N, C-alpha and C positions, 0 to 999 in steps of 0.2 A: 945536425938534428938534435935538437934539445931531447934529454931524457923525460921520459913522462913519469910524473911522480904522483903518490896517492897522500892522502893525509897519513896514512901510517909512516910513509918512508921519506916524508918532506924534511924531516929534521935529522935525518940520517947522513953521515959524510958518504962522499963516494965510495970509500973502502968499506964501509959497513953495509951497504947496498951489495957491493960485489960479493962480499963473504955470505950474505944471505942469499945471493942468487946462486953461490956454488954449493951452499949447504943443502938448498932446495933440489937443485939438480941432482945432486948424490941420493936423494931420498929414494925408499923402496916406495911402491904403491901404497903400502898398508901404513908408512911413516909420513906420507904425503896427505893422506887422507886425515889422519890425526892433527898434523901440523894446521891442514884447512881449517878443521872444526875447532882449534884453539883459537882462531884469527876472530876479532871483532869487526864484524861485518860493516858495521856502521863507519868504521874508520878506513875502509877500504875504497871511498871515493876518490876521484880525480882532484888535484890540487893545482892552482894555477889557471893559465890562459886555456882557454877551449878552443879546438878546432876541428873541423871536420875535413 
């Protein structure tokens, strides 16, 4: 199964995406809230083939 990419992660390498996932997983609720507020919501859309 292919990994679902977003406009924000489509140009990241697999290693960069894995590091980001690990960083987010280790965040406290407050850090996660701040991280989410820093992100550009317009760049969060899915990229590539759509399926349901």
